[in-house]
N, C-alpha and C positions, 0 to 999 in steps of 0.2 A: 610884553608882546614881542621883545626882541628875539625870542626863540623862533617865532614864526618867520621873522625877517631873515634870520640866519639860515633856516632850512630852505626858505624860498630862494634867497640869494645864492647860497651855497649850491643848491640843486641846479640853478641856471648856469653857474660857472663850471660845475662838473660836467655838464653836457657839452659845454663850449670848448673846453681845453683840448679834448681829443680831436675835435674838428680843426682847430687852429694848427695842431701838430701835423694832421694829415695834409692840410693845404700847404703848409710850409715845406713839406717834403715832396709832395706829388706835383705841385703846381709851380715849382721854382722858376721855370722858364717864362711863365706868364706873369709872375709877380713883379718882375722888374724892380723899380725903385720903391715899391711899397713893401717889400719883403721885411725890411728893417722895422717899419712901423708895426706890422703884424707880430713880429717877434717881440717887440717892446710891449704890446698889449698882452701877449701871452705870458710874459714874465710878470707883468703887473697883476694879471688875474690870478696867477699861481700864488703870489704873495697875499692877495686879497683872500683867497680861499683858505690859506693857513690862518689868517687873522680871524676870519669868520668862524672857523672851527674852534679856535681859542675862546672866542666870545660865547659860543654855544655851550661851553663847559663852565662858564662863569655865571654870575647872578647880577651883572651890572645892568642897571635900568636907566641910564641916562638917555635923554631924548636925542642927544646929539649922535649917539651910537645908532639909534633907529633910523635917523635921517640918512646918515652916511651909508648904512647897509642897504637902504632902499635905492640910494643912488648907484651903488655897486651892482645891485640886481638889474636895475633898468639898463645900465651900461652893458652888462653881460648879454641881456636879451638883444640889445641893438647891434652888438658886435656879431651875434649869432645870425641875425637877419641879414647883415651885410655879407657874412661868409657864405651863407646859403644862396643868396642872390649871385655871388661871385661864381661859385662852383656850378650853379645851374646855367648861367649865361655863357661861361667859358668852357664848360664841359670838361672832360678829362684829357690830360696830355697824351699825345701820340707817342708811342715808344718806337725804338728801332734806330738804326744808324745809317740806313741806305739813303741814297739820293732822293728817292721818292718820299721817304719819311721826312727828310729835311724840307723838301718842297712843300709838303702838306703843313708842316709846322709854321713855315713862313706865311703861307696863305692864311692859316688860322690866326696867326698873330696880327696880321693886317685887318682881318674881318672883325676882330674883337677890340680894335683900338679904342673905339668910342666908349664901349662898355667899360674897358679898363680905366679910362680917364674918369668916368663917373664914379666907379668904385674907389679909385685912388682918392678922389675928393672926399668921399664918405669916410674912408679910413683915416685920412689926415684929421678930419673933424673928431673922429672917435679917439684918436691918439691925444688930441688936445683935451678932450673930456677926461680921459684916464689920468693925465697929468693933473688936471684940476681937481679931480676927486682925491687923488693921493696927497696933493698939497693941502686941500682943505682938511683932510684927516689930521695931518701934521699940525696945521695951523690951530686947530681947536682942541688939541690935546689927545689925539687918537692913539699916540704911541704909548700913553700911560693908562689906557682905559682898562687893561686887563691885569695890571700889576697891583699888588697890595703890600701890606706890611710884611717885611722880611721875605719877599718873594711869594708869599701865600695870597693868591687872588681872593681867597674866601676870608681872609683874616679880619677884615673890617666889615664883614657882612653878618649881622646878627640873624639868628634863625627866625623865620617868619613866625608871627604869633600862633598861627594854626598848627605849627610843628612842635610847639613846646611840649615836653613830657607832661602826662596827666598826673595830678596828685591823687593816687588811688586810696588815700586814707580818709577821704572825706566824701560825703555825698553831695557837697555843695555844687560840684560841677554837673551833677546829674540829679537835679531835684525831683524828677519824676522817674527815677530808675525802675521802681517797682511798677510803673504804669505804662512802660513803653509798649507800643503795639507790635505784636508778632515776635517778641523776644522769647516769651515762655515756650512757645511751640518749637523754636529753633534750638534752644539750649538743652532740651531734655536729653538728646543723644550725647551731647558734649559732657554733660554732668555724669552720665552713666559711664562713659569712657574714662573720665578722670578718677572715679571712685571705684572702679571695677577691681575687686580684690583678687580675681582670678589671673590678673596680669601683674606680677611683682616686678617685671623689668621696667626700666625707665621708658615710659611711653610718651610719644610726641603726638599732639593733636594740632594739625594745621588748618586754619580757617582762611580760605582764599576767595577772592571775587572782586568785582568792579569797585572803584572808589565811591564812597558815599553810601554803600549798602549796609553799613552798620557793623563792620567787622570788629572795630574797637569796642563798640557798645556791647555787642554780643559777648566778646571776650571778657569785658569788665563785669557784666552781670553774672556770667558763668564763674568767674574767679571769686566774686563775693559770695556766691551761693555755695561753692565747693570748698572755700578756704578753711573751714573749721576741720576738715579732714586731714590737714597737713600741719607739720610742726613749723616749717619755714615757708614763707611765701613772699613773692615780689612781682610787681608789675612794672615793666620798663618799656620805654619807646626807643626803638632802634633808629628809624627814619632813614632818608636817603644818605645823609652825611654820617656814615657809621664810624664811631670812635670807640674801639673795644675797651680802652682804658676807662673812659667815662661811663661806659655801660656797666662794667664790672663794679666800678665804684658805686654806681646807683644801686645795683643789686645788694652789695654789701651793706649799704646804709639802711636798706629796708629790712634785711634779715638779722642784722646785728645791732642791738641797741646799747647805749652807754650803760655801764654797770655801776651799781651803788652798793659797795660791799657791806656796810653796816647801817646804812640809812642816815648817818650823820656826817660822814666824810664826803668830800667832793666826789662826783661821779668820775669813773675812769672810762675814758674813751678808747677801746681797743683798736680803733681805726685811726688814731692820731698819726699824722704824718703820711697818710695813705696817698695823698696827692703826689708824693715824691716817689712812690713805688713804680717800678716798670711793669710791663704787661705780664711777664713771667711771675713776678712776686704776687701780683693781684690774682692771677689765675690759680696759683698754688694755694693761697690763702682761702680763696673761695671753695675749692675742691676739698680742702681739709675741713672746713666748717660744715659743708653739706654731706661729707662722706657717710656719716652714720645717721642722717636725718631724712625723714620723709618730707620732701619739698614740692612746691608748686611754683614754677617760674613762668611768667607770661612775657614773651618777646613780641611786642606790638609793632607792626609796620616794618617788616623786614623786606628789603628790596633786592638783595643779591644772595646767591649761594655762598659767596666768600664771606659775607657777614654772618651767615649762619655757621659756617665752619670756624669762623674766628671766635665765636662764643661757645660753640657746642662742646668742645673738649675741656671746658672749664666746669662742666656740670656732670658730676659722676653718676654712674649707674650702680647703685648699691642693692638692687633687687629688693627694695622695700616699698615699692608702690609709688615712687616719685614720678612727677609728671612735668612736661614742658608743653606749653601752649603757644603757638605762634600765629600771627596774622600777616597776610601778604596779599598784594594784588596779583602776584605773578604765579601761575600754575606750576611752572617748573621749580620754583623756589619751594612751594608747598610740597612738591613731590620729593625734592632733595631732602627735606626735613623728615620725611616719612620713608625711611629705607627698610624697616623691618615689617614683617607681616602683621604684627600687633599694633603698629602705628596706624593713625587714622587721619585722612585728609577729608575736610568738609567744605564743599563748595556752597557758599551762602547764596541764597536765591533772593530775588526781589520780592517785595511784599505782594501779596495777592490783591486783586481789585477791591475785595472787601476790606482788607487790612489797610490799603492805601486810603480808601474813603474814610475809614474810622479815624486814622491819624490826621488827615486833612481837615475834616470837619471839627474834630476835637480841638484843633489848634485855633480855628477861626471862630466857631460858634459854640463850642462846648460839646456838641453832638450833632449827628446828621439831621435830626428832627428839626433843629433850629435853623437850618439853612432854608432861605426863601426858595420857593419853587422855581422862580425865574432864573436862579443861579445854578440849578442842578445840572443843566445841560452843559454850560460852559465849565463847570467844575469837572465834569467827566473828561472834557477835552484837555483841561489843564493837567489832570491826573494821568491821562494818556501820555502827555509829553514827559511827565516825571518818571514814567516807566517802572514804578515800584521802588524807586531809590528813596529811602527814608530821608536822607539829608536834603534831597531836592524837594520833597513834599513839605518838610518842616520849613525850609528856607522860603519857598514861594508862598506857603500859607502865612508865614510871618509877615511877608511883604503885603499881601492882601489884607491881612488883619489890621494893618496900620491905616488903611484908607478910610477917610471920614464917612464916605457914603459907599455902600455896597450896591453896585448896579451892574447890569449885564454888559453895558458899553464899556465901563471902566475895566472890568475883568477881561473882556475880550481884547482890549487895547494892551493889557499886560501880556496876554497870551501871544499876540501877534508881534510884540516887540521884546520878547524874552531875551534875545541876543543883546539888545541895548541895555536891558535892565541888568544883565549879568556884568556889563562893563561899568555900570554907574551906581546901582543900588547897593547900599551898605548891608542890606538884608541878605543879599546874594553873594557877598564878598567871600564868605567862608566856602560856600558851595563852589564857586568859581576857582578858588585857590586849591581846594582838594582835587578837583577834577583836572586842573591844569598840571598837577604834579605828575600825572600819568603821561601827559604830552611832554613835559619838560624832561622827564627821565629817559625818554627815547634816545637812542644813539643818533648821531648826526644823520646817518643815511636813512633812518626810518622816519624821521620827522617829516620830510617832504612827502614820503609815501602815504603817511597817515593824513597829512593835510590835504592831499589829493582826494580823499574820500568826501570832502565837502562838495565835490562835483554833483553828488547824487542828492535828490530831494529827500525830505523827511519821510520816514517810513518805507523808503524804496528798498526792495530786496535786491542787493547787488550780487551778481554772479561772480564767484571767485575767479574763474578762469578768464572771464572778460576783463576783470580788473588787472590781473597779472599781465595780460597781453598789452593793456593800456600803459601800465607801468614801463613795460619794455619800450613801447613806442615813444614814450616821453623821455627815455634815456635815464629814468631814475634807477634802472637796474640794467647791469651789463654782465657779461661773462666774468667769472672770478675763480681763480685757483682750480681750474679743471672742471668746474660746474658751468653748464649752460645757463643763459639768461633766464629761461623759465624755471630752472631748478633754484637759481638764487632768488627769484621772485617768490617761489613757494616758501623758501626759508624766511623771507621777510614777512610774508603774510602769517605764517605760523608763529612768528614772534609777537605780531600784533594780537593774535588770538590767545597766545600764552599770557599776555598782559592784561586780558579781559577788557580790552577797549573796543574790540569788535565782537558782535554776539551772533553765533550761528542761528540761522532760521531753518534751513533745510540741510540735512546730512545725507550723503550718498551711503550706500550699503557697505562701503569700505572704510567708513568712519571719517572721510574727508568732508569738508564744508562745501556745499553746493552754492547756497546763498547765504548772505549775512546782512546785518544792519549795524549802523552806528547808533548808539543811544541818542535820543533826541536832544538831551541837554548837552552832551559832548558835541553833537553836531552843531549846535548853536555856537559853541566856543570856537570850533575850527572854521565855521563860516565867518565868524567875526574876524578871526585872524586872516583868513584868506582875502576878505574885503579890504581890511586895513593895509595889507601888504601887497595888494594888487596881484595876488597869486591866482585868483579866479574871479571873473566878473559874472554876476548873476543877473538874470532878467526874470522877474516874478512880480506878483502882486505887491510884495514887500520891498522889492528892489526895482524902483521905476525911474530913478534919476539917471541922467546921462553920466557915463563914466568920466572921471577927471583925468585919468591916465590912459596910456595905450592899453588896449585889451590884449592879453596874452592867452588866456583861456577863458572860453565863454560857455556858460551852462544856463540853459533856458528852461525854467520851471513853470512858466506861464506868463501872463500879462502881454504887453505890447512890445514888439521889436523896433519900434520906429526910431528910438534913440540911438540904435546901433546899426540900423539897416543902411549904411553908406559904405562906399568902398574905402574911405579914409579910416572909419572906425574899425573895419574888419581886416585891414591890410596886414596887421601883425598878429592875428589870432593863430595860435598854434594847436588849439584843441577846441572842438565845437561839439557839445552834447545837448541834444534836444529832448526833453522829457514831457513836452506838452504840445497840444495842438495850437495852430496859429499860422501866421503868415510865414511862408518859407523864405529863407534868406538866399541871396545870390551867392552860390558857392564859388563862382569865378573870382569874387572879390577876396576870398580868404586864401590867397595864393600860397602862403607859407604854412598852411595847416598840416599837421601831422596826424591828427586823430579826428575823424568824422563819424560820430555815433548818432544814427537816426533810428535806433531800435524802438519799435513800437509806435513810430510816427504814422498814424493812419492817414495823414494828409499827404504823405510823400508819394509822388507818382514818377513815371519814367521821365517826364519833361524836366522834373526838378534836379535830376542827377545828370542831365545831358552834358554839363560843363565840368564834371568832377575830374575829367582826364587832363585838365590843365593844372591840377594841384600836384605839382612836381615833388612836394615834400611828403605826400600822403603815405602813411605807413600802416594805418589802422582804419578800415572802413567797415561799418556795420550797417546793413540794411535789413537786419533781422526783424521779422514780424511787421513788414510794411506791404504796401500794395504794389510795389515795384515788380515788374514782370520781365524786364530785360536790362542787361548792362550795356553801356555805350560801347560801340565797336572799337573805339580808341583806347580801351582799358589797358592795353599794352604800354601806354605812355607813363603809367604809374610805376616807374622803375624801382621806387623804394618801398612799394607796398609789401607788407609782411603778413597782414591778416585781412582776409576778405570773408565776411560773414553774411550769407544770404539765406540763412535758414528761415523756414516758415514764410517764404515769399513765393511769388509765381515764377521766379527764375529757374528754368530748367535747362535751357540751352546756353552754354557759355560762349562768348565771342571767341573766334579763333586766335586773336592776338593775346588772349589771356596766358598763353604759353610763353609770352615774351616778358614775363615778370620775374626778373632774375633773383629777387629776394623773397618771393612768396613762400611763407612758411606754413600758414594755416589757411586751407581752402575749405570752408564749412558751408554746406548746402543741404538740400533735401527738405522734405516737409512731412509732417505726420498729422493725421486727423483721426481722432477717436470718436466713435459713435456708440456710446453704450445705451442700448435701448432694450431693456428686458432680457428676453431669451436670445437675442441675436447681437452679441458684441462684435463690432466691426472695427477694424483699424486699417486705415489706408496710409501707405508710405510711398514716397517716390524720391528719387535722387536726381542729381545733375547728370547730364549726358557727358560721358567721358570725351574730352576734346582730343583732336588730332595733335600729335607731338607733345602729349602730356609729359613725356619723359624729359623735356627741356626744363621742367621746373625742379632743378637740381636741389634747391633748399627746402623742398616741401617735407614737412614732418607730420602734418595732420591732413588727411583727405577723407572727408565724410559729409554726405554719402554720395557715391557715384552710381550711376545706373547703366548697365550693359544691356543693350538691345541688339536686334538684328542689324541695325544701321551703324552701330558703334562697336560691335564685337571685334572687328579687325584691329582696334586700337588697345585691346587688352594687354598686349605685350609691353606697352609703354609703362605700365605699372612697375615692371621689373627694373626699370632704369632709375627709379626714385631711391637712390641708395641711402638716403637719410630718413626715409619714412618710418615713423614710429606707430602711427594709428591710421587704419584704413577701414572704410565701411563700403562693401560692394553689394549691389542689388542685381542679381542675375535674372534677366527676363529671357534667357535663352537656355535650351536644353541639350543641344548636341555635344557630343564628346570632344570635338575639336576646340570649342570655345572653353569648356571646363578645363581641358588640358592646358590651354593657354593661361587660364587663371592660376592653376596650380604651378605652372612653370614660373610665372611672375612672382608668386609667393615664395617659392624656393630661392629665388635670386635675392629676396629681402631677409633671408634667414639670419643675417648678422645684425639687423637693425629693428625689425618689426616687434612691437610690444603689445599691440591691440589689434584684433581681427574680428570684423563682423562680416559674415556672408549670409545673405537672405535670398531665398527663392520664393517670391510672392506667388501664391496660388498655384504652386507647382511642387515638383519633386527634385530635391537636391541630388546631384549625381554622385552618389556615395562611392560607386566603383572607381571613378576618377579621383574623387577627393581622398580616398584611402591610399592612393599611390604617391602621395607627396613624399618625395625621397629625402628632402632636406627641410624639415619643419623648423620654423623660427624658434631657436632654442631660448631666446630671451622673452618669449611670448608671456605676457602676464594676464591677458584677458582674451577670452574667446566668446563670441556671441553667434550662435547658429539659429537661423529662423527659416523654417520650411521643412517639409517632410524628408526625413533622413533614414529612419528605421533603426540604424545603429550608428555608433560613433566610431570615427577612424581610429585605428590602433595607435597611430603616431602621437595622439594626445597623451597617451600614458608615458611618453618620453619627456614631456615638458616639465622639468623639475621646478621651473620658476613660475608656473601657472598659479595665479592666486584667485582668479574669478572666471566662473563659467556660467553663461546665461543661455538657456535653451527655450525656444518657443516653437510650437507646432512641429517638433521633430518626430513625434509619434514613436518614441522608444517603447517597446512593448513588454519587455521582461526585465527582471532584476539583473540578468546577465549582461544586458546592454549598459548597465551603469558601472560595471566592474572596472572599466577603463579609467574611471574617475576616482574610484575608491581608494587607491593607494598613492594618489598624487601627494607628494610630501608638503607642498606649499599651498594647496588649495584652501582658501579661507571663506570663499563666498560661492554658493551654489544656488542658482535661481531656476526653478523649473516652472515656466509659465504655462498658460493653458495649452493643452495638447502636446506639451513636451514629453510627458510620460503618460501613456494610455493603457498601461497594464493595470491589473486589479490588485496586485500585491506589490508593495515596495518595502523591502527589509534592509535595514542598515545593520550590517553584521559586525561582529567583534573585530577589532584592530583596523576597521575601515575609517576613512576620513579623519586621519590623525590630527589635522590642523584646522578643520572646519569650524568657523565661527557663526556663520549665518546660513540658514537653510530656508529657502522660500519655495512653497508648493502652491501653485494655482491650478484649480481644477476647472475644466470646462463644463458647459451645460450637460446635466444628466450623468456626469462622470462620478463613479464611485470608487473609493480606494481604501484598501487595508494598509494602514501605516504601522510599522513595527521597528522599534530600536532595540537591539540586543545589548546585553551588558558588555561594556568595553568598546563600544562604537563611539565615534565623535566625542572624545573626551574634553574638547575645548569649545564645543557648541555653546554659544551665548544667547542666540536668538533664533526662534522658530516662528516662521510666519506662514499662515495658512489662509489662502484666499479662495472663496468658493462662489462660482456663478450659480445662478438659479437652478435648483434641483440637483445640485452636486453634493456629495457627502464624503466625509472620511469616517469610516466605521471604526469606532472605538480605538483610536491610536494608542498603542501600548508601548511600554518601555521608557516613558518620559522620566521615571524615577531612576533610570540608569545613566542619565546625562548629568555628570557631576558639576559642570559649570553653567548649566542653563539658568538664565536670568529672566527671560520673558518669553511668553507664548502670545502671539498676536493672531486674532481671527477676524477676517473680513468676510462677511456673508450677509445674506438677506435676513432680516429679523423674523424668524419663524420657529416653530416648535422643534424642527430638526436641528437648527443651529444652536437653539437653546440647550438641547439635550447634549449636543457635542461639547459645548463650552463647559457644562456642568461635569461631564465626564473628565474633561481636560483638567479642571480645577481639582477634582478628586485625585487624579494622577499626579498632578503637581504637588499636592500636599504630602505625597509619599516621598518626594524628592528631598533629600537633606538640605538642598540649597533654597527650597521654597520659592520657585520662580513664580512670577506674576502671570496671570492669564487675563488678557484684555480683549474685549469684543468691540468691533466697530462695524456698524451697519454700512452696507454698500451704498455709495452715492452715485446714482446714475447721472451722467452729464449730458445735457442737451446739445445737439449739434447746431450749427448755424450761428455761432457766436460772433463771427465776423462776416462782413459783407464783402467777400472776396470776388474777384473776377471769376467768371465761370471757368472751371477747370475739370477735366475728366479724371477718371480714377488713376491714370498714369501721370497726371500733373500737367498735361497739355492744355493751354488756354484755348478758348473757343473763337478767339479772334486774333 
C-alpha cells in the first residue's frame, strides 16, 4: 500500500512547494523572523519529495516506511493550511517606493501584528514537527530503506508469485483449459490470423485490455491450438521488470533441445555457457536459429514500447509465415507492435452477462440450475460488480464456494465488504495483485490523479471535462513545457485511458471520451487505498464511523453526516463532493475548501449557498443540475475561483460583482429542456444574461452560454475584450443590424484565440447579411455551431483551414449549392445536419468533395423527404453515417454507399414502421455492394417525457416566476 502513500504524500508536497517559494519571495517584508523557518521547511520538503519518489520506484513494503510517509503527508497538508491562512489574512504586499507606499506598508505591518504572531507560533511548531519527522526517519533506518545489494534496490526483491513465468509445456496450470468460458469464441479470429497462408510476412498479433480479462489465458489456448502449424514455438512472460537477456535465454531453451547424436552418448547441450553470453551474442544466435524456420513466439505481458523494441529485432522476418503474438494492458504498446497493415491488434472484451453467469455458477454449483432461487438476485449483483472480468468472477466465486452455508445474508455481506475481502481473503489475493499491477506501474504524477477517481461512487458516470478541471483545482496538474494546465490534464487522462484502467461510457462525435467509469473491482482497491492513507474520507452506508484523522477531502455518497458536521471536523477540508441527498453541511466551516461540487444535489437551495463567498480558497464551484436560482451578491470575493458551473439551474442573471473574479477561466451556464412528444419535437434553450464589464474577466477561456437581449445588447462589445477566449456560445434574442454588427466586431477581435463558436437565434432569423461581413474570421476556429434560420452559409467559412466540426440546426439551407462552402474544407471531420438544417429535396455529395470527413449525421424533421446520393470519389474517409428521422420523414433510396471505401457503419434512428423497415433493407442491400461491408444498425426512436424534475416555475426564456 506504500504506493498509495507515496502518491498521496508526494502530491501534497508538490502542491505546497510552489506556494512556499511564492511566499518567501513576495511576502519577505511581512515574514520577519519566520522567514528562516519557512525556508527550512521548504528545504526539508524538497528532500522528502525526492525520497518519496525513490520509494515509489521500489518495492519496499516495511511498515515503518508507510508510517513515516503518512507523517510527511499530514505535515505537508498542515504547512499548506498555515501558508494559505497566512496569505489570506496578510494579503499581498504593496509595491512602490514613494512616501505614501511606505506609509501604507507601515500601517499594514501594525494591523497584522497579532495575526503574524499567531502564524509565527504555528510555524515554529511545524518546524519542530519537520525536525522530528526527519530525526525519526534516520533513527529507524530510513536512510537505508531504498538501498539494496550492490546499489540495486531490486536485488533482494524476488518476483511476486503471481509474476512467475508460466510453464507452457504442461496443462497442470490450466486443468480446465478446454472448458474455459468465452475463450473459443474469442480465439477464432486469432487462430485465423496466425495460420493465414496469404500473409507470408512476419505478422504480429497483439491482444490488449484491462488486467484480469484473460489475455494470457486466451494467448495460451490460441498458442496451443495453432502450435502444430509451426516448426519452432515459445511462450515467454516479459512482465514489468524486463530483462532482455533472460527473455532471449528463455526463448532459446524452449526452441532448442539438447541433442543426442547416436542415442548412447551423453546429450550435447548447444546452449551450454549461454549464461555468460552478452545481449548481442544471444540475439545473433536466436536470429540465426530462426532464420529459415517458421516460428510462433508469444510475448506475454509487455508493459513498454522499449521492451518490445528490445526483443523485436532478434526475431527475423523470413517471409515464411512466422508469427509473433503479444499481450499487454496498454493500447499504445499494442499499436507500436502492429506497425504494418497486415498486423492485427485485438482488444479483448469482458465476458457477456450470459458467459459471466455460466462461469460463476459452474465454479460454485456446477451449473446455473443448481443455484438456489433465493441467491439468484444477489448473484446478479455480485456479477455486476465483477464487470465481466473472468479473474474477478472466478476469485469471488471461489471465496463464496468455501462458505459452509450459502445464504442471502452471507453473500450480501461479502458484496458489501468486498474492499475488506480484497485486503484479507487469500482467495482474492491474486485478483488484488493483478489489478494493483496497473496502479503500481503508473508514473509518479499519475498515481495521485488515478487515486482521485475514488471520489466518485460506484457506477457513477464521470464527466471527463469536469474531472480535468478538478485535477487542475487540486494542483495535481500544472502548466508544463509550453502546454496549458488543461492540455496537460488531457494528456494525463489519455494515459489512463491508454492503460485500460478507465473505461469510456459515452463518446463524443470527435472520438473523445465524454463520460467514463472505473471498474467496480478497481474502484474497491483505490477506495481502500484512499481510506487507509487519508487521501479521501467517505460518508456512506458502508463508511459510517467518525474519521480518526483530519479530513482533507470529503466525498458523501449517502448515509448520515452527523459524524463530520462540526466546524472542527470540516476546518481542513480541501475538497467536498456530494453525490446523495441528505442534510446540507455548513459551508462556512470549510473555509479552506478549493473544490465544492454539488452537481445533482436536488436538496440544494439558495439559502444553502449564502455563505460560500467566505470560502477564500475556492477554485472550482459546481451547482449544475440543482434548484439554485441565484448566486450570492458577494460572489466577487472568490478571488481564486477558476471554474463556475451553473448549467441546468434556474440561474439566469449573474451578480454584477462576478466581473471581479480575476482568475475565472470557465463560466458555464444556460439550460436546455427537450420535449419529444410525437409530431412536435420541441427544444427550449436559454443562457445567462451577459453582465456589464464582462471584459474584466481577462482569464476567461470558456463562456457558454450567454444570452443577448434588448436589455443587455449594449454589453456585446465586452466580448471582444476577452483576449484568451477559446470557446463561446451566444444566443441572440435581438434582430437589428447594430447589435449583430457589434457581435461580428467582437468575434473579429477574437480572431487570434477563438476555437469554438456557437451562434443561435431562437425562434427567429439569423442576420446573414451582417454575419457574412466578418472581415477577420478566427483562423484557428475548429468548431462552428449555427442554430437558426440562415438560408445560406457565410463565404468566410471556406477560409477556415483548421475547421474540423460543423453543426447546423434549423438553418434551412435549401439547395446543394449552399453546401459547397463546406465541401472543400481540408480539415472537416464531422458534419452534423440536425432537423431543418437542410430543407432541400436533393442532397448530393460530389466527387472530390469532403476529403477528410469521417462522420456525417443527417436528421430530418417531420414530413421531410430527401433524396441522398453519394458520387464515386466523394468523402473517401467517411467512417460513420447516421440518419435520424422524425415521424413521417423519409430518405428515398439513398444511393452510392458502395462508393464510400472506408465506411464502417450506418446507423438509422426512426420510428418502427414499414417505411423505416424498407429503407433499412435498401441500405443493407447497398452496403452489401460496398467492398468494406459496413454494418447497418436500426434503433427505434425513444420519446422522452417532460417534467422529470420538479423545478421552480420558469418561462420559455428561463425567467423564474417569483
